[in-house]
FIDO-319410 format. One record per atom (N, C-alpha, C): residue in one letter; y, z, x. Coordinates in steps of 0.1 Angstrom, whole numbers, plus 2048, in hexadecimal, padded with zeros to 3 digits. Example, Ala and Ser with C-alpha at 12.3 -4.5 7.8 and 13.67 -1.06 7.14 Angstrom:
a7C784E884 a7D384E87B a7DF84E884 s7EA847880 s7F5847889 s80084F881 
***
This chain:
m7F4800808 m800800800 m80C800809 s8157F7807 s8227F680E s82C7FF808 i836804811 i84180C80D i84D804810 h8547FF806 h8607F7809 h86C800809 v873801814 v87F80A816 v88B802819 a896804811 a8A27FD814 a8AC80781B v8B2803826 v8BC80C82D v8C980582C i8D280B825 i8E0806823 i8E980D82D g8EE805837 g8F580B842 g8EC80C84E a8E5802852 a8DB80285D a8E180486A y8EE7FF86C y8F4800879 y8F980F87D g8FA817873 g8FF825875 g8F582D87C s8F9839880 s8F0842888 s8E484687F a8E784B873 a8DD85086A a8D4844865 g8D9839861 g8D182E85D g8C8828867 s8CD827873 s8C582187E s8BA82B882 v8BC838880 v8B1841883 v8A683F878 v8AA83E86B v8A083C861 v898830863 a89F825867 a898818869 a88F81A875 g893820880 g88B82288C g87F82A88A e880834881 e87483D87F e86A836876 l86E82D86D l865827864 l85F819869 v866813872 v863805875 v85480487B d84F80E881 d84280D887 d83781287D h83B817872 h83181C868 h829810862 p81C810862 p81580485E p817800850 q81B809847 q81D806839 q82C803836 a83580483F a84380383C a8477F583C e84F7F1832 e8567E5831 e8657E8830 l86E7E3839 l87C7E783A l8857DB836 t88F7DF82E t89A7D682C t8A77DD830 l8AD7D883A l8B97DF840 l8C67D783C f8D07DE838 f8DC7D8834 f8E87DE83C d8F07D5841 d8FC7D9848 d9057CD84A d9127CD847 d91B7C2849 d9257C5854 g9227D085C g92C7D4866 g92D7CA872 d9397C9878 d93B7C1884 d9467C788C p9437CC898 p9357CC89E p92D7D7899 g9207D789D g9177E1897 g91A7EF89C g9177F9894 g919807897 g92080E88C g91E81B88C g924823882 g931829887 l93683387F l943839883 l94483F891 c939846895 c93984C8A2 c93B8428AD i9358378AC i93682D8B7 i9438258B6 l9478228AA l9538198A9 l9608208A8 r96182B8A1 r96F83189F r96E84089F g9638468A5 g9628548A4 g96085B8B1 c9548628B2 c95286B8BE c9528658CB m94D8598CC m94B8528D9 m95884C8DE p95F8448D6 p96C83F8DB p97784A8DD s9768548D4 s98085E8D6 s97F8668E3 k9728688E7 k97086F8F4 k975866900 e9748598FE e979850908 e98885290A v98F852900 v99E853901 v9A2862905 l99B86C900 l99E879903 l99D87C912 s993875918 s991877927 s99E87392F a9A586992A a9B1865931 a9BB870930 g9BD876924 g9C6881923 g9C288D92B a9B588F92C a9B089B933 a9B3899942 h9B288D948 h9B588B956 h9C388F959 r9CC88B950 r9DB88E952 r9DD89D950 f9D68A3946 f9D88B2944 f9D38B9950 q9C88B6956 q9C38BD961 q9CB8BB96E a9D08AF96F a9D98AC97A a9E68B5979 r9EB8B796D r9F78BF96A r9F58CD96E h9E88D296E h9E68E0971 h9DF8E397E d9DC8D9986 d9D58DB992 d9DE8DA99E e9E18E69A4 e9EB8E69AF e9E58DF9BC r9D88DD9BC r9D28D69C7 r9D68C79C8 l9DB8C29BC l9DF8B49BC l9EE8B39BE v9F28AA9C6 vA018A89C9 vA0589A9C5 gA128999C4 gA1888C9C0 gA1D88D9B2 eA228829AD eA288819A0 eA1D881995 lA1F88898A lA15888980 lA1487B97A pA07875979 pA06868974 pA07868965 eA0B85C95F eA0B85A951 e9FE85294D v9FA854941 v9EE84D93C v9F183F938 d9EA83593D d9EC827939 d9E482592C l9EB825921 l9E5825914 l9DE817912 e9E480C917 e9DE7FF915 e9D17FE91C r9D0803928 r9C3803930 r9B980D929 t9BE818924 t9B682291E t9AF81C911 v9B7815909 v9B180E8FD v9A8803901 e9AC7FB90B e9A47F0910 e9967F5914 r9967FF91C r989805921 r98180A916 k98781190C k980816900 k97A80B8F9 d9818008F7 d97C7F58EF d9707EE8F6 e9717ED903 e9657E890B e9597F0909 h95A7FD909 h94F806907 h94A8058F9 v9538058EF v94F8048E1 v9467F78DF l94A7EC8E4 l9437E08E3 l9357E18E9 s9347E88F4 s9277EA8FB s91E7F38F2 w9247FE8ED w91C8078E5 w9178008D8 a9217F98D2 a91D7F28C5 a9137E78C8 g9147E18D3 g90A7D68D6 g8FC7DC8D7 h8FB7E78DD h8EE7EE8DF h8E87F18D1 r8F07F78C8 r8EC7FA8BB r8E87ED8B3 r8F07E38B4 r8EE7D78AD r8E17D08B2 d8DF7D08BF d8D37CA8C5 d8C67D28C0 s8C77DF8BF s8BB7E68BA s8B77E38AC i8C17E18A3 i8BE7DD895 i8B97CF895 e8BF7C689C e8BB7B889C e8AD7B68A2 t8AA7BF8AC t89C7BE8B1 t8927C28A6 m8957CD89F m88C7D1894 m88B7C588A a8967BE887 a8967B487D a88D7A8881 e8897A788D e88079C892 e87179E88D r86E7AA888 r8617AD883 r85F7A7875 d8527A4873 d84F79E866 d8527A785A d8517B485C d8527BD851 d8607C3850 v86A7BD857 v8787C2856 v8817B6853 t88A7B8849 t8947AF845 t8A27B5848 f8AA7AE84E f8B87B2851 f8C27AA849 v8C97B0840 v8D37A9838 v8E17AD83C r8E87A3841 r8F67A6846 r9007A483A d9007AE831 d9087AE826 d9097BC820 t9137BE817 t9147CA810 t90A7CB805 a9037D6804 a8F87D87FA a8FE7E07EE r8FA7DC7E2 r9007E27D6 r8F57E37CB f8F47EE7C5 f8EB7F07BA f8EF7E87AD v8E57E27A7 v8E87DC79A v8E17E478F d8D77EC793 d8D17F578A d8CA800792 d8C280978C d8BC814794 d8B380F79F r8AD80479E r8A38007A7 r8A67F37AE t8B17ED7AB t8B47DF7B0 t8C17DF7B9 i8BF7D97C5 i8CB7D87CE i8CE7C97CF e8DB7C67CF e8DF7B87D1 e8E77B77DE a8E47AD7E6 a8EC7AB7F2 a8E979C7F7 g8F37967FC g8F1788802 g8EB77E7F8 g8EE7807EB g8E97777E1 g8DB7797DD q8D57847E2 q8C77877DF q8C67957D8 r8BB7977D1 r8B87A47CB r8AB7AA7D1 y8AC7B77D3 y8A17BE7D9 y89D7CA7D1 e8907CD7D0 e88B7D97C8 e8837E17D1 p8897E97DA p8817F27E3 p87B7FE7DC d8718047E3 d86C8107DE d87581C7E0 y87C81C7EC y8858267F0 y8928207F5 v89D8277F3 v8A98237F8 v8B082E800 v8B582B80C v8BC835814 v8CB830815 f8D4839811 f8E2837813 f8E683D820 a8EB835829 a8F183A836 a8FE833838 t90783482E t91382C82D t91F832833 g91D83E839 g928844841 g93384A838 s93F84A83E s94B851837 s95784983A s96284C833 s96F845834 s979850834 v98584D839 v99085683B v99585B82D t99886882D t99E86E821 t9AD86F824 i9B586A81B i9C486B81C i9C8875811 p9D087F815 p9D488980B p9DC883800 d9DA8887F4 d9E18837E8 d9EE88B7E6 i9F88887EE iA0588F7ED iA108857E9 aA1A88A7E3 aA258817DF aA2B87B7EB gA2D86D7EA gA348667F4 gA2B8607FF iA1E8637FF iA1585F80A iA1585080A dA168497FF dA1583A7FF dA22834803 eA2D83C805 eA3A837809 eA3C838818 vA3383D81F vA3583F82E vA2A839836 dA2C835842 dA2283084B dA1B83C851 yA0D83C852 yA06846858 y9FB840861 m9F784886B m9EC843873 m9E084C871 t9D4847871 t9C784E870 t9C284F87F s9B7856880 s9B085888D s9AD84A893 a9A884188B a9A4834890 a9AF82C896 e9BB82D88F e9C7827894 e9CC82D8A1 v9CB83A8A2 v9CF8418AF v9C683C8BA l9B983A8B8 l9B08358C3 l9B48278C7 d9BB81F8BF d9BE8128C3 d9CD8118C7 a9D481B8C7 a9E381A8C9 a9E681A8D8 t9EF8118DC t9F38108EA tA018158ED eA0781B8E2 eA148218E4 eA1682B8D8 fA1E8358DA fA2183F8D0 fA308428D0 pA368468C5 pA4484A8C5 pA468588CB dA5285C8CA dA558698D1 dA508758CA sA4F8758BD sA4B8818B5 sA4287D8AA gA3B8878A5 gA32885899 gA2E891892 iA2988F886 iA2489A87D iA1689787B vA0D8A187D v9FF8A087B v9FB8A886F m9F48A2865 m9ED8A885A m9DF8A885D g9D98B485E g9CA8B5861 g9C88BB86F f9C38C786F f9C18CE87C f9B28D387D g9A98CA877 g99B8CC879 g9968C7886 y98A8C3887 y9848BF894 y98B8B2899 v98F8A9890 v99689D894 v9A48A089A g9AB8A8892 g9B88AD897 g9B78B58A4 m9AE8BD8A5 m9AC8C58B1 m9AA8BC8BD e9A38B18BB e9A18A88C6 e9AC89E8C9 l9B38998BF l9BD88F8C1 l9CB8948C3 v9CE8A08BE v9DB8A58C0 v9DF8A68CF p9D68AC8D7 p9D98AD8E6 p9DB89F8EC y9D38968E7 y9D48888ED y9E18828EA l9E68848DD l9F387E8DA l9FE8858E2 a9FD8928E5 aA078998EC aA068968FB e9FA896901 e9F889490F e9F9886913 a9F187D90D a9F186F911 a9FD86790A gA0086B8FE gA0B8648F7 gA1886A8F9 gA198758FF gA2687B902 gA2E87F8F5 mA278838EA mA2E8858DE mA318948DC dA3C8978D5 dA3F8A48D0 dA3A8A58C1 lA318AF8BF lA298AF8B2 lA2B8BB8AA tA2B8BA89D tA2A8C4894 tA1D8C388D vA148CD88D vA078CC887 vA068D687C vA028D1870 vA028D9864 v9F48E0864 e9F48EE863 e9E88F5862 e9E88FD855 h9DD8FB84C h9DC90183F h9D9910840 d9D291484B d9CD92184C d9D5929857 a9D193485B a9D893C865 a9D6936873 r9CB92F874 r9C792A881 r9BE91E87F p9BC915889 p9B290A889 p9A490F88B i99A90688A i98C90988C i988915882 d98A912875 d98791D86C d97892186B e96F919870 e96191C870 e95D92787A a966929884 a96493388F a96A94088C e96594A894 e96C957893 e97B956896 p98395E890 p99295C892 p99695C8A1 p9909648AA p9959638B8 p9959558BE f98B94D8BA f98A93F8BF f9969378BB g9989378AE g9A39308A8 g9B19348AD d9B29418AF d9BF9478B4 d9C19428C2 a9B69428CA a9B793E8D8 a9BB92F8D9 a9B59278D0 a9B89198D0 a9C69168CC l9CB91D8C2 l9D891B8BD l9E291F8C8 e9E092A8CF e9E992E8DA e9E99248E5 l9DD91F8E9 l9DB9158F3 l9E39088F0 y9E19038E4 y9E88F78E0 y9F78F88DF r9FC9038DB rA0A9068DA rA109068E9 eA0990D8F1 eA0E90F8FF eA0D902907 eA018FC907 e9FF8F0910 eA068E390B wA078E28FE wA0D8D58F9 wA198D78F1 dA1F8E38F1 dA2B8E68EB dA2C8E28DC lA218E58D5 lA208E18C7 lA278EB8BE eA2D8E58B3 eA318ED8A8 eA268ED89E vA208F989B vA158FA891 vA18904886 pA1F90087C pA20909870 pA1390C86A tA10919868 tA0391D862 tA04921854 n9F992184D n9F992683F nA0391E836 vA03911839 vA0C908831 vA058FC82C yA0A8F6821 yA048EB81B yA0E8E0819 eA0A8D381A eA138C8818 eA168C6809 qA238C4806 qA278C27F8 qA2B8B47F5 cA338AE7FE cA368A07FD cA3B89B80A vA3C88D80B vA41887817 vA4A87B813 eA5387881C eA5C86D819 eA61867826 pA6585A826 pA6A854832 pA78859835 tA7C859841 tA8A85C845 tA9184F847 eA9E850848 eAA784484A eAA483D857 dAA0844861 dA9E83E86E dA8F839870 gA87839865 gA7A834866 gA6F83E869 gA7384B869 gA6985586B gA6485B85E vA5F86785F vA5986D853 vA5E87C852 rA60880845 rA6488E842 rA59894839 lA5489F83D lA498A6836 lA4E8B3831 yA4B8B6824 yA4F8C381E yA438CB81D lA448D8822 lA398E1822 lA3C8EE81A eA328F4815 eA3490080D eA2A90B812 dA2E917815 dA2592181A dA1F92980E eA16932811 eA0F93A806 eA189427FE dA24945803 dA2E94D7FB dA389457F3 gA369377F4 gA4092E7ED gA4B92A7F6 gA4C92F802 gA5692B80B gA5591C80F qA61916811 qA61907814 qA64905823 qA5E8FA828 qA628F6836 qA628E6835 vA6B8E183E vA6C8D283F vA6B8CF84E vA628C5851 vA608C085E vA628B185F eA668AC86A eA6989E86C eA62899878 gA5F88C878 gA59886884 gA5A877883 dA5787088E dA5886188E dA4B85B887 qA40862888 qA3385D883 qA2B86887C lA25864872 lA1C86D86B lA0D86986E fA05874871 f9F7872874 f9EF87986A c9E4873864 c9DC87985A c9CE87A860 f9CA886864 f9BD88A869 f9B789385F t9B688F852 t9B4897847 t9A6896841 g99C893849 g98F894845 g989886840 r97D88683C r97687A838 r96E87D82C k96B872824 k963873818 k957869819 p94C86C812 p941862812 p94585580D t94084A813 t94283D80F t936838806 v93883B7F9 v92E8377EF v93382E7E4 a94082C7E3 a9468247D9 a9418167D8 p93F80F7E4 p93A8017E4 p92B8007DF l92480B7DE l91680A7DB l9128067CD g91C8077C4 g9198047B6 g91180E7AF l91381B7B2 l90B8267AC l90E82779E e919822799 e91C82278A e91181B782 n90A812789 n8FF80A783 n8F2812783 t8F281E789 t8E682678A t8E8833783 g8DD83C784 g8DF84977E g8E3853788 i8E884F794 i8EC85879F i8FB85B79D d8FE86879D d90C86C79D d90F8737AA p91786C7B3 p91A8727C0 p92587C7C0 a9238877B8 a92D8917B7 a92689F7B9 g92E8A87BF g9288B67C1 g91D8B67CB e9138BE7C8 e9078BF7D1 e8FD8B57CC w9008A87CF w8F889D7CA w8EC8997D3 v8EB8A07DF v8E089D7E8 v8D98AA7EB a8CC8AA7E9 a8C38B57EC a8C18B77FB d8BB8C37FE d8B88C680C d8AE8BC812 t8A68B6809 t89C8AC80E t8A389F811 m8B089E80F m8B8892811 m8B6888805 q8B088C7FA q8AE8847EE q8BB8867E5 a8BF87B7DF a8C987C7D4 a8C38847C9 v8CB88E7C4 v8C68977B9 v8C288F7AD d8C98847AB d8C687C79F d8BB8717A0 d8B686F7AD d8AC8657AF d8A48697BB e89786D7B9 e88F8727C4 e88B8677CE r88E85A7CB r88A84F7D4 r89784A7DB v8A28517DA v8AE84D7E1 v8B18597EB f8B38557F8 f8B685F802 f8C485C808 v8CB86780A v8D986580F v8DB86D81C v8DF866826 v8DF86C834 v8EC86A83B g8F0873844 g8FC87184B g909874844 d91486F848 d921872841 d92086E832 a91886582E a917861820 a91486D817 n90D87781B n90A882812 n91588D812 g91F88C81B g92A89581B g9278A3820 r91C8A5826 r9188B382A r91F8B7837 e91C8B0842 e9218B484F e9238A7857 p92F8A1858 p93189485E p93189586D i925897873 i923898881 i91788F885 l919888890 l90F87E894 l901883895 h8FF88E89C h8F189389E h8EB898892 v8F389D889 v8EE8A187B v8EA895874 a8F288A874 a8EE87E86D a8E0879872 k8DE87A87F k8D1875885 k8C687E880 e8C888B881 e8BE89487C e8BA89286E q8C4890865 q8C288D857 q8BA880856 g8BD87685E g8B586A85E g8A686C861 f8A487486B f89687786E f88F87E863 q89688785C q89088F851 q88D886845 a89787D843 a896874837 a88A86A839 a888865845 a87D85C848 a870863846 e86F86F84B e863877849 e86087A83A n86A87D833 n869880825 n86587481C i86A869820 i86785C819 i85885A81A l85285B826 l84485A827 l83C865820 a841871820 a83A87C819 a83A87980A h846875805 h8478727F6 h83D8677F2 a83D85D7FA a8348517F7 a8258557F7 s8228607FF s814865800 s8118707F7 g81B8747EF g81987F7E6 g81888D7ED e81E88E7F9 e81E89A800 e82B8A27FE p82C8AF801 p8388B6800 p8438B180A l84F8B2805 l85B8AE80E l8608BA815 e8668B8820 e86C8C3828 e87B8C2827 p8828CD826 p8918CD825 p8968CC834 y8A28C6834 y8A98C5841 y8B08D3843 e8AD8DA84D e8B38E7850 e8BC8E585D n8C98E785B n8D28E4866 n8D68F286D v8D28F3879 v8D88FE881 v8E58F9886 h8F08FF882 h8FD8FA885 h8FF8F9894 h9028ED898 h9048EA8A6 h90D8DE8A9 h9198E18AE h9228D68B1 h92C8DA8BB v9338D18C0 v93E8D38CA v94B8CC8C5 i9568D38C6 i9638CC8C4 i9698CB8D1 f96D8BF8D5 f9738BC8E2 f9828C08E1 s9858CC8DF s9928D28DE s9988D28EC g9A58D28ED g9AC8D38FA g9A88C8903 l9A78BB8FD l9A38AF904 l9968B090B g98D8B9905 g9808BB90B g9808C5917 v98C8C991B v98D8D3926 v98A8E1920 y98D8E3914 y98B8F090D y9838ED900 p9768E9901 p96E8E68F5 p96A8F28EE f9688F08E1 f9638FB8D8 f9558F78D4 a94B9008D7 a93D8FD8D4 a9379088CB r92F9048C2 r92890E8BA r91A90A8B8 v9119148B9 v9039128B6 v8FE91D8AE g8F991A8A2 g8F4925899 g8FF92C892 h8FC93988E h905941886 h91194688E t91C948886 t92795088B t92495F886 e92C96888B e92A976887 e92B977877 e934970871 e936971863 e92B96B85B t92695F85F t91B959858 t90E96085A a90C966866 a90096E868 a8FF97A85F r90B98185E r90B98D855 r909989846 a90F97D843 a90D978835 a8FE975832 a8F797083C a8E996D83B a8E097983B g8E698583D g8DE99183D g8D899684A f8DC990855 f8D7994862 f8DE9A1867 d8D69A986E d8DC9B4876 d8E09AE884 i8EC9AF888 i8F09A7893 i8F79B189E v8F79AC8AA v8FF9B28B5 v9089A78BA t9149AA8BB t91E9A08C1 t9229A48CF s92199A8D8 s92599D8E6 s92F9928EB p93C9948E9 p94598A8ED p94798A8FD r94A97F902 r94C97E911 r957973913 q96097791C q96B96D91F q96696492B a967957929 a96394E933 a96A950940 s97795593F s97F95794B s97A963953 d97096B94E d96A976955 d95E97195E d95B96595C d94F95F964 d954957970 g94E95A97B g953953987 g951944987 v94793F981 v945931980 v95092A978 f95493096D f95F92B965 f96C92C96C k96E936974 k97A93897B k97C92C985 s97192898B s97191E995 s97491098E 
***
C-alpha cells in the first residue's frame, strides 16, 4: 500500500526535513510544492543566516572600538560590500537547498511542482493546472511579517528586517518598533554599522521578557551605554505620521496615560511574524487556522491527515524547532498510516539571540526559574557572573 504525501513549502527548513525523512520509505509517494526562487525558507533567504552575516560586520567594528591593542583610525563598515557578500552566501545556501529537493525529484516516486498549491476541497489540492488527492498533506509554508495596526501606518514609509538586510545606506536617525529577538539583533547593527541615532520602543520594563529580569536589565543597560539608544519603556504606539522633512513622528502612551512624542528619519518595524496560511485556500476545507489549531502531534485539530510544521503553526518560529517538528511529523504520518500511536512533539526550550552583535549573546536551554516553579519543580538557583571567570575575562 502506497502512502501519498504532499508537502507544501518543500524548500523551507521544515518541509525539506519531512521530504527527506519520507523519501526513502518504500511505501511513500511524494508530491512536493514550492514556487520559491531561489530555493530556501526564511532562515536561508531573509532570516537567521543572512542576518548573522551582516551582524558580523558590525561586530568587527564594535570590537575594534573597544580593543586598545588595535591602533589607528576606527574603520567604517562598507555596507555595499557587506550586502554583496551576504547575497553571495545566500545564493550559495539557497542553491544547496534547491539542489537537494531537485535531486529528490529525480526519483520515480517523487513529483516536484513549481507552483503555489491551493485546496479546492478537503482532499484535493490544485497547482500548476493539475489536481492532486494525497493521503496526507504537510503545511510548511512559513511566516510573513506582521505590521502593527496603528493609525497612520499606511501613510509613512517603514523598513522591515528583510529590507534592512538589503540596505546599503541608512539615514541619520530612526525609530524602532519591536524589541524582540529581531530588534535585539538588528538595533545594534543599525547603530554600529549604519551610524544611526535610534529610539527603540519597549512595551515592557525590559527586553527579553522570556528571561529572568536581570538578563533583560543587563541587556537594556548595555544597549543604552554602548549604542546611546533612547529606549522608552512600558509604552505603546498610538499613531504615527509623516513629518514635513520626510521623516516620521510616533506618538506613545505609557501605562498611566502619559504621552510621549518621538521623531526620526526612518521607521523600522521589527514587530513579529504570522503564519502564512492565507494562500492555501483553507476556506474550502474544514480547517480553521485560529487559536490552538495544531495539536502536539503536529496534526491540524480539524483534520488528522493534515500536518502543520515550522513557522506555519505559529508556535515557535525558530529554525531548529521547525526541523524537529518536521522529523516528528514524518514519523507520525507513517505511524498514522500503520494504525500506530502518534508521538507528541516535546520541545525543550533551546535557542540563542545574537544580541549585542553576537558579542553578547543570550542563550537559553530548558526552564527558567519562573517556568520551573510553575511546572512544580523544587529548584536550586545558582547565578554566576561570566566576568568572574578567567576565560571570559580573557
